[in-house]
SEFIZA-3560 file (N, C-alpha, C; in Angstrom, 3 decimals):
REM SEFIZA-3560
<numar><xx>17.960</xx><yy>-6.021</yy><zz>1.278</zz><atom>N</atom></numar>
<numar><xx>16.862</xx><yy>-5.300</yy><zz>1.915</zz><atom>CA</atom></numar>
<numar><xx>15.851</xx><yy>-4.550</yy><zz>0.879</zz><atom>C</atom></numar>
<numar><xx>14.666</xx><yy>-4.466</yy><zz>0.973</zz><atom>N</atom></numar>
<numar><xx>13.897</xx><yy>-3.817</yy><zz>-0.088</zz><atom>CA</atom></numar>
<numar><xx>13.020</xx><yy>-2.773</yy><zz>0.918</zz><atom>C</atom></numar>
<numar><xx>12.826</xx><yy>-1.520</yy><zz>0.378</zz><atom>N</atom></numar>
<numar><xx>12.184</xx><yy>-0.618</yy><zz>0.936</zz><atom>CA</atom></numar>
<numar><xx>10.852</xx><yy>-0.592</yy><zz>0.432</zz><atom>C</atom></numar>
<numar><xx>9.868</xx><yy>-0.506</yy><zz>0.947</zz><atom>N</atom></numar>
<numar><xx>8.394</xx><yy>-0.474</yy><zz>0.591</zz><atom>CA</atom></numar>
<numar><xx>7.732</xx><yy>0.911</yy><zz>1.012</zz><atom>C</atom></numar>
<numar><xx>7.320</xx><yy>1.715</yy><zz>0.296</zz><atom>N</atom></numar>
<numar><xx>6.643</xx><yy>2.952</yy><zz>0.687</zz><atom>CA</atom></numar>
<numar><xx>5.138</xx><yy>2.647</yy><zz>0.740</zz><atom>C</atom></numar>
<numar><xx>4.376</xx><yy>3.165</yy><zz>1.863</zz><atom>N</atom></numar>
<numar><xx>2.948</xx><yy>3.009</yy><zz>1.495</zz><atom>CA</atom></numar>
<numar><xx>2.192</xx><yy>3.795</yy><zz>0.597</zz><atom>C</atom></numar>
<numar><xx>1.119</xx><yy>3.061</yy><zz>-0.124</zz><atom>N</atom></numar>
<numar><xx>0.479</xx><yy>3.588</yy><zz>-1.109</zz><atom>CA</atom></numar>
<numar><xx>-1.208</xx><yy>3.424</yy><zz>-0.905</zz><atom>C</atom></numar>
<numar><xx>-1.655</xx><yy>4.515</yy><zz>-1.384</zz><atom>N</atom></numar>
<numar><xx>-3.039</xx><yy>4.638</yy><zz>-1.158</zz><atom>CA</atom></numar>
<numar><xx>-3.823</xx><yy>3.755</yy><zz>-2.318</zz><atom>C</atom></numar>
<numar><xx>-4.822</xx><yy>2.826</yy><zz>-1.914</zz><atom>N</atom></numar>
<numar><xx>-5.774</xx><yy>2.127</yy><zz>-2.798</zz><atom>CA</atom></numar>
<numar><xx>-6.896</xx><yy>3.090</yy><zz>-3.539</zz><atom>C</atom></numar>
<numar><xx>-6.613</xx><yy>3.414</yy><zz>-4.862</zz><atom>N</atom></numar>
<numar><xx>-7.418</xx><yy>4.327</yy><zz>-5.559</zz><atom>CA</atom></numar>
<numar><xx>-8.688</xx><yy>3.783</yy><zz>-5.947</zz><atom>C</atom></numar>
<numar><xx>-8.675</xx><yy>2.402</yy><zz>-6.378</zz><atom>N</atom></numar>
<numar><xx>-9.827</xx><yy>1.653</yy><zz>-7.101</zz><atom>CA</atom></numar>
<numar><xx>-9.547</xx><yy>0.320</yy><zz>-7.001</zz><atom>C</atom></numar>
<numar><xx>-10.630</xx><yy>-0.364</yy><zz>-6.621</zz><atom>N</atom></numar>
<numar><xx>-10.614</xx><yy>-2.118</yy><zz>-6.748</zz><atom>CA</atom></numar>
<numar><xx>-11.551</xx><yy>-2.696</yy><zz>-7.896</zz><atom>C</atom></numar>
<numar><xx>-11.060</xx><yy>-3.356</yy><zz>-8.544</zz><atom>N</atom></numar>
<numar><xx>-12.009</xx><yy>-4.185</yy><zz>-9.672</zz><atom>CA</atom></numar>
<numar><xx>-11.895</xx><yy>-5.506</yy><zz>-9.455</zz><atom>C</atom></numar>
<numar><xx>-12.649</xx><yy>-6.256</yy><zz>-9.026</zz><atom>N</atom></numar>
<numar><xx>-12.577</xx><yy>-7.628</yy><zz>-8.948</zz><atom>CA</atom></numar>
<numar><xx>-11.491</xx><yy>-7.945</yy><zz>-7.885</zz><atom>C</atom></numar>
<numar><xx>-10.453</xx><yy>-8.770</yy><zz>-8.271</zz><atom>N</atom></numar>
<numar><xx>-9.226</xx><yy>-9.350</yy><zz>-7.224</zz><atom>CA</atom></numar>
<numar><xx>-8.175</xx><yy>-8.300</yy><zz>-7.422</zz><atom>C</atom></numar>
<numar><xx>-8.298</xx><yy>-7.063</yy><zz>-8.017</zz><atom>N</atom></numar>
<numar><xx>-7.130</xx><yy>-6.301</yy><zz>-8.381</zz><atom>CA</atom></numar>
<numar><xx>-7.393</xx><yy>-4.937</yy><zz>-7.860</zz><atom>C</atom></numar>
<numar><xx>-6.446</xx><yy>-4.160</yy><zz>-7.558</zz><atom>N</atom></numar>
<numar><xx>-6.629</xx><yy>-2.888</yy><zz>-6.851</zz><atom>CA</atom></numar>
<numar><xx>-5.747</xx><yy>-2.043</yy><zz>-7.769</zz><atom>C</atom></numar>
<numar><xx>-5.804</xx><yy>-0.816</yy><zz>-8.283</zz><atom>N</atom></numar>
<numar><xx>-4.999</xx><yy>0.413</yy><zz>-8.584</zz><atom>CA</atom></numar>
<numar><xx>-4.621</xx><yy>1.105</yy><zz>-7.279</zz><atom>C</atom></numar>
<numar><xx>-3.276</xx><yy>1.393</yy><zz>-7.346</zz><atom>N</atom></numar>
<numar><xx>-2.714</xx><yy>2.079</yy><zz>-6.326</zz><atom>CA</atom></numar>
<numar><xx>-2.497</xx><yy>3.547</yy><zz>-6.919</zz><atom>C</atom></numar>
<numar><xx>-2.075</xx><yy>4.314</yy><zz>-5.962</zz><atom>N</atom></numar>
<numar><xx>-1.893</xx><yy>5.966</yy><zz>-6.403</zz><atom>CA</atom></numar>
<numar><xx>-0.888</xx><yy>5.929</yy><zz>-7.240</zz><atom>C</atom></numar>
<numar><xx>-0.008</xx><yy>5.271</yy><zz>-7.456</zz><atom>N</atom></numar>
<numar><xx>1.394</xx><yy>5.399</yy><zz>-8.145</zz><atom>CA</atom></numar>
<numar><xx>0.795</xx><yy>4.443</yy><zz>-9.590</zz><atom>C</atom></numar>
<numar><xx>-0.279</xx><yy>4.139</yy><zz>-9.879</zz><atom>N</atom></numar>
<numar><xx>-0.681</xx><yy>3.670</yy><zz>-11.336</zz><atom>CA</atom></numar>
<numar><xx>-0.449</xx><yy>2.219</yy><zz>-11.336</zz><atom>C</atom></numar>
<numar><xx>-0.085</xx><yy>1.367</yy><zz>-10.423</zz><atom>N</atom></numar>
<numar><xx>0.264</xx><yy>-0.012</yy><zz>-10.532</zz><atom>CA</atom></numar>
<numar><xx>-1.150</xx><yy>-0.853</yy><zz>-10.001</zz><atom>C</atom></numar>
<numar><xx>-1.046</xx><yy>-1.734</yy><zz>-10.842</zz><atom>N</atom></numar>
<numar><xx>-2.362</xx><yy>-2.760</yy><zz>-10.406</zz><atom>CA</atom></numar>
<numar><xx>-1.707</xx><yy>-3.880</yy><zz>-9.544</zz><atom>C</atom></numar>
<numar><xx>-2.462</xx><yy>-4.008</yy><zz>-8.476</zz><atom>N</atom></numar>
<numar><xx>-1.868</xx><yy>-5.338</yy><zz>-7.698</zz><atom>CA</atom></numar>
<numar><xx>-2.804</xx><yy>-6.266</yy><zz>-7.242</zz><atom>C</atom></numar>
<numar><xx>-2.424</xx><yy>-7.118</yy><zz>-6.914</zz><atom>N</atom></numar>
<numar><xx>-3.445</xx><yy>-8.267</yy><zz>-6.253</zz><atom>CA</atom></numar>
<numar><xx>-3.198</xx><yy>-8.402</yy><zz>-4.737</zz><atom>C</atom></numar>
<numar><xx>-4.234</xx><yy>-8.625</yy><zz>-3.856</zz><atom>N</atom></numar>
<numar><xx>-3.860</xx><yy>-8.605</yy><zz>-2.499</zz><atom>CA</atom></numar>
<numar><xx>-3.610</xx><yy>-10.058</yy><zz>-2.125</zz><atom>C</atom></numar>
<numar><xx>-2.727</xx><yy>-10.036</yy><zz>-1.038</zz><atom>N</atom></numar>
<numar><xx>-2.397</xx><yy>-11.273</yy><zz>-0.437</zz><atom>CA</atom></numar>
<numar><xx>-2.915</xx><yy>-11.344</yy><zz>1.157</zz><atom>C</atom></numar>
<numar><xx>-3.544</xx><yy>-10.041</yy><zz>1.446</zz><atom>N</atom></numar>
<numar><xx>-4.152</xx><yy>-9.894</yy><zz>2.673</zz><atom>CA</atom></numar>
<numar><xx>-5.548</xx><yy>-9.563</yy><zz>2.820</zz><atom>C</atom></numar>
<numar><xx>-6.299</xx><yy>-10.168</yy><zz>1.729</zz><atom>N</atom></numar>
<numar><xx>-7.817</xx><yy>-10.137</yy><zz>1.895</zz><atom>CA</atom></numar>
<numar><xx>-8.473</xx><yy>-8.865</yy><zz>0.956</zz><atom>C</atom></numar>
<numar><xx>-9.645</xx><yy>-8.539</yy><zz>0.991</zz><atom>N</atom></numar>
<numar><xx>-10.141</xx><yy>-7.679</yy><zz>0.280</zz><atom>CA</atom></numar>
<numar><xx>-9.717</xx><yy>-6.109</yy><zz>0.599</zz><atom>C</atom></numar>
<numar><xx>-9.602</xx><yy>-5.217</yy><zz>-0.348</zz><atom>N</atom></numar>
<numar><xx>-8.960</xx><yy>-3.864</yy><zz>-0.451</zz><atom>CA</atom></numar>
<numar><xx>-10.084</xx><yy>-3.054</yy><zz>-0.460</zz><atom>C</atom></numar>
<numar><xx>-10.060</xx><yy>-1.840</yy><zz>0.015</zz><atom>N</atom></numar>
<numar><xx>-11.150</xx><yy>-0.586</yy><zz>-0.319</zz><atom>CA</atom></numar>
<numar><xx>-10.388</xx><yy>0.442</yy><zz>-0.719</zz><atom>C</atom></numar>
<numar><xx>-10.963</xx><yy>1.242</yy><zz>-1.533</zz><atom>N</atom></numar>
<numar><xx>-10.249</xx><yy>2.721</yy><zz>-1.833</zz><atom>CA</atom></numar>
<numar><xx>-10.431</xx><yy>3.417</yy><zz>-0.653</zz><atom>C</atom></numar>
<numar><xx>-8.805</xx><yy>4.051</yy><zz>-0.760</zz><atom>N</atom></numar>
<numar><xx>-8.608</xx><yy>4.818</yy><zz>0.558</zz><atom>CA</atom></numar>
<numar><xx>-7.754</xx><yy>4.306</yy><zz>1.592</zz><atom>C</atom></numar>
<numar><xx>-7.838</xx><yy>2.674</yy><zz>1.623</zz><atom>N</atom></numar>
<numar><xx>-6.768</xx><yy>2.242</yy><zz>2.312</zz><atom>CA</atom></numar>
<numar><xx>-5.251</xx><yy>2.365</yy><zz>1.757</zz><atom>C</atom></numar>
<numar><xx>-4.531</xx><yy>2.266</yy><zz>3.006</zz><atom>N</atom></numar>
<numar><xx>-3.033</xx><yy>2.314</yy><zz>2.701</zz><atom>CA</atom></numar>
<numar><xx>-2.321</xx><yy>0.951</yy><zz>2.808</zz><atom>C</atom></numar>
<numar><xx>-1.645</xx><yy>0.861</yy><zz>1.947</zz><atom>N</atom></numar>
<numar><xx>-1.045</xx><yy>-0.749</yy><zz>1.896</zz><atom>CA</atom></numar>
<numar><xx>0.570</xx><yy>-0.593</yy><zz>1.264</zz><atom>C</atom></numar>
<numar><xx>1.224</xx><yy>-1.665</yy><zz>1.895</zz><atom>N</atom></numar>
<numar><xx>2.546</xx><yy>-1.884</yy><zz>1.237</zz><atom>CA</atom></numar>
<numar><xx>2.340</xx><yy>-3.045</yy><zz>0.061</zz><atom>C</atom></numar>
<numar><xx>3.168</xx><yy>-2.817</yy><zz>-0.830</zz><atom>N</atom></numar>
<numar><xx>3.193</xx><yy>-3.709</yy><zz>-2.160</zz><atom>CA</atom></numar>
<numar><xx>4.539</xx><yy>-3.804</yy><zz>-2.713</zz><atom>C</atom></numar>
<numar><xx>4.842</xx><yy>-5.045</yy><zz>-2.943</zz><atom>N</atom></numar>
<numar><xx>6.005</xx><yy>-5.561</yy><zz>-3.470</zz><atom>CA</atom></numar>
<numar><xx>5.981</xx><yy>-6.445</yy><zz>-4.729</zz><atom>C</atom></numar>
<numar><xx>6.460</xx><yy>-6.233</yy><zz>-5.648</zz><atom>N</atom></numar>
<numar><xx>6.234</xx><yy>-7.053</yy><zz>-6.840</zz><atom>CA</atom></numar>
<numar><xx>4.893</xx><yy>-7.377</yy><zz>-7.349</zz><atom>C</atom></numar>
<numar><xx>3.847</xx><yy>-6.139</yy><zz>-7.215</zz><atom>N</atom></numar>
<numar><xx>2.492</xx><yy>-6.178</yy><zz>-7.527</zz><atom>CA</atom></numar>
<numar><xx>1.638</xx><yy>-6.967</yy><zz>-6.727</zz><atom>C</atom></numar>
<numar><xx>2.117</xx><yy>-7.004</yy><zz>-5.552</zz><atom>N</atom></numar>
<numar><xx>1.325</xx><yy>-7.946</yy><zz>-4.596</zz><atom>CA</atom></numar>
<numar><xx>1.232</xx><yy>-6.908</yy><zz>-3.220</zz><atom>C</atom></numar>
<numar><xx>-0.118</xx><yy>-7.028</yy><zz>-2.747</zz><atom>N</atom></numar>
<numar><xx>-0.304</xx><yy>-6.270</yy><zz>-1.574</zz><atom>CA</atom></numar>
<numar><xx>0.293</xx><yy>-7.431</yy><zz>-0.272</zz><atom>C</atom></numar>
<numar><xx>1.172</xx><yy>-6.668</yy><zz>0.423</zz><atom>N</atom></numar>
<numar><xx>1.816</xx><yy>-7.743</yy><zz>1.437</zz><atom>CA</atom></numar>
<numar><xx>1.222</xx><yy>-7.088</yy><zz>2.928</zz><atom>C</atom></numar>
<numar><xx>0.922</xx><yy>-5.811</yy><zz>3.008</zz><atom>N</atom></numar>
<numar><xx>0.565</xx><yy>-5.630</yy><zz>4.268</zz><atom>CA</atom></numar>
<numar><xx>-0.582</xx><yy>-4.268</yy><zz>4.234</zz><atom>C</atom></numar>
<numar><xx>-1.797</xx><yy>-4.158</yy><zz>4.843</zz><atom>N</atom></numar>
<numar><xx>-2.480</xx><yy>-3.129</yy><zz>4.954</zz><atom>CA</atom></numar>
<numar><xx>-1.984</xx><yy>-2.303</yy><zz>6.235</zz><atom>C</atom></numar>
<numar><xx>-1.933</xx><yy>-0.840</yy><zz>6.149</zz><atom>N</atom></numar>
<numar><xx>-0.746</xx><yy>0.073</yy><zz>7.112</zz><atom>CA</atom></numar>
<numar><xx>-2.124</xx><yy>0.975</yy><zz>7.659</zz><atom>C</atom></numar>
<numar><xx>-2.251</xx><yy>1.010</yy><zz>9.067</zz><atom>N</atom></numar>
<numar><xx>-3.054</xx><yy>1.961</yy><zz>9.678</zz><atom>CA</atom></numar>
<numar><xx>-2.715</xx><yy>3.290</yy><zz>9.471</zz><atom>C</atom></numar>
<numar><xx>-3.531</xx><yy>4.390</yy><zz>9.184</zz><atom>N</atom></numar>
<numar><xx>-2.945</xx><yy>5.673</yy><zz>8.777</zz><atom>CA</atom></numar>
<numar><xx>-2.041</xx><yy>6.145</yy><zz>9.830</zz><atom>C</atom></numar>
<numar><xx>-2.030</xx><yy>5.831</yy><zz>11.181</zz><atom>N</atom></numar>
<numar><xx>-1.198</xx><yy>6.561</yy><zz>12.137</zz><atom>CA</atom></numar>
<numar><xx>0.305</xx><yy>5.921</yy><zz>11.871</zz><atom>C</atom></numar>
<numar><xx>0.255</xx><yy>4.648</yy><zz>11.442</zz><atom>N</atom></numar>
<numar><xx>1.696</xx><yy>4.010</yy><zz>11.275</zz><atom>CA</atom></numar>
<numar><xx>2.167</xx><yy>4.704</yy><zz>9.970</zz><atom>C</atom></numar>
<numar><xx>1.404</xx><yy>5.163</yy><zz>8.889</zz><atom>N</atom></numar>
<numar><xx>1.901</xx><yy>5.666</yy><zz>7.566</zz><atom>CA</atom></numar>
<numar><xx>2.711</xx><yy>6.795</yy><zz>8.236</zz><atom>C</atom></numar>
<numar><xx>2.346</xx><yy>7.800</yy><zz>9.113</zz><atom>N</atom></numar>
<numar><xx>2.701</xx><yy>8.889</yy><zz>9.491</zz><atom>CA</atom></numar>
<numar><xx>4.002</xx><yy>8.801</yy><zz>9.925</zz><atom>C</atom></numar>
<numar><xx>4.042</xx><yy>7.740</yy><zz>11.111</zz><atom>N</atom></numar>
<numar><xx>5.408</xx><yy>7.430</yy><zz>11.721</zz><atom>CA</atom></numar>
<numar><xx>6.304</xx><yy>6.789</yy><zz>10.652</zz><atom>C</atom></numar>
<numar><xx>6.114</xx><yy>6.189</yy><zz>9.574</zz><atom>N</atom></numar>
<numar><xx>7.032</xx><yy>5.807</yy><zz>8.665</zz><atom>CA</atom></numar>
<numar><xx>7.620</xx><yy>7.020</yy><zz>7.796</zz><atom>C</atom></numar>
<numar><xx>6.661</xx><yy>7.984</yy><zz>7.338</zz><atom>N</atom></numar>
<numar><xx>7.187</xx><yy>9.123</yy><zz>6.882</zz><atom>CA</atom></numar>
<numar><xx>8.459</xx><yy>9.969</yy><zz>7.733</zz><atom>C</atom></numar>
<numar><xx>7.945</xx><yy>10.021</yy><zz>8.864</zz><atom>N</atom></numar>
<numar><xx>8.937</xx><yy>10.929</yy><zz>9.893</zz><atom>CA</atom></numar>
<numar><xx>10.089</xx><yy>9.911</yy><zz>9.818</zz><atom>C</atom></numar>
<numar><xx>10.142</xx><yy>8.812</yy><zz>9.962</zz><atom>N</atom></numar>
<numar><xx>11.556</xx><yy>7.893</yy><zz>10.099</zz><atom>CA</atom></numar>
<numar><xx>12.278</xx><yy>8.043</yy><zz>8.622</zz><atom>C</atom></numar>
<numar><xx>11.414</xx><yy>8.077</yy><zz>7.450</zz><atom>N</atom></numar>
<numar><xx>12.530</xx><yy>8.149</yy><zz>6.318</zz><atom>CA</atom></numar>
<numar><xx>12.969</xx><yy>9.563</yy><zz>6.153</zz><atom>C</atom></numar>
<numar><xx>11.862</xx><yy>10.674</yy><zz>6.682</zz><atom>N</atom></numar>
<numar><xx>12.647</xx><yy>11.978</yy><zz>6.635</zz><atom>CA</atom></numar>
<numar><xx>13.895</xx><yy>12.338</yy><zz>7.361</zz><atom>C</atom></numar>
<numar><xx>13.848</xx><yy>11.473</yy><zz>8.575</zz><atom>N</atom></numar>
<numar><xx>14.956</xx><yy>11.512</yy><zz>9.367</zz><atom>CA</atom></numar>
<numar><xx>16.301</xx><yy>11.123</yy><zz>9.044</zz><atom>C</atom></numar>
<numar><xx>16.218</xx><yy>10.171</yy><zz>7.994</zz><atom>N</atom></numar>
<numar><xx>17.320</xx><yy>9.375</yy><zz>7.572</zz><atom>CA</atom></numar>
<numar><xx>18.049</xx><yy>10.331</yy><zz>6.437</zz><atom>C</atom></numar>
//
């Protein structure tokens, strides 16, 4: 099982996006915008994450 942590999109150039962790990724979920939160695996965005859900995910991780 893989754990994926939400990351903020910092910059978008064409079909690639720069995440806050410094990785350039491609999206499997359509166009991305700076400021959006996403889940990425193997340099591919697999899901956009609403801000409310990001908070819930952080709480869950801190409880573990």
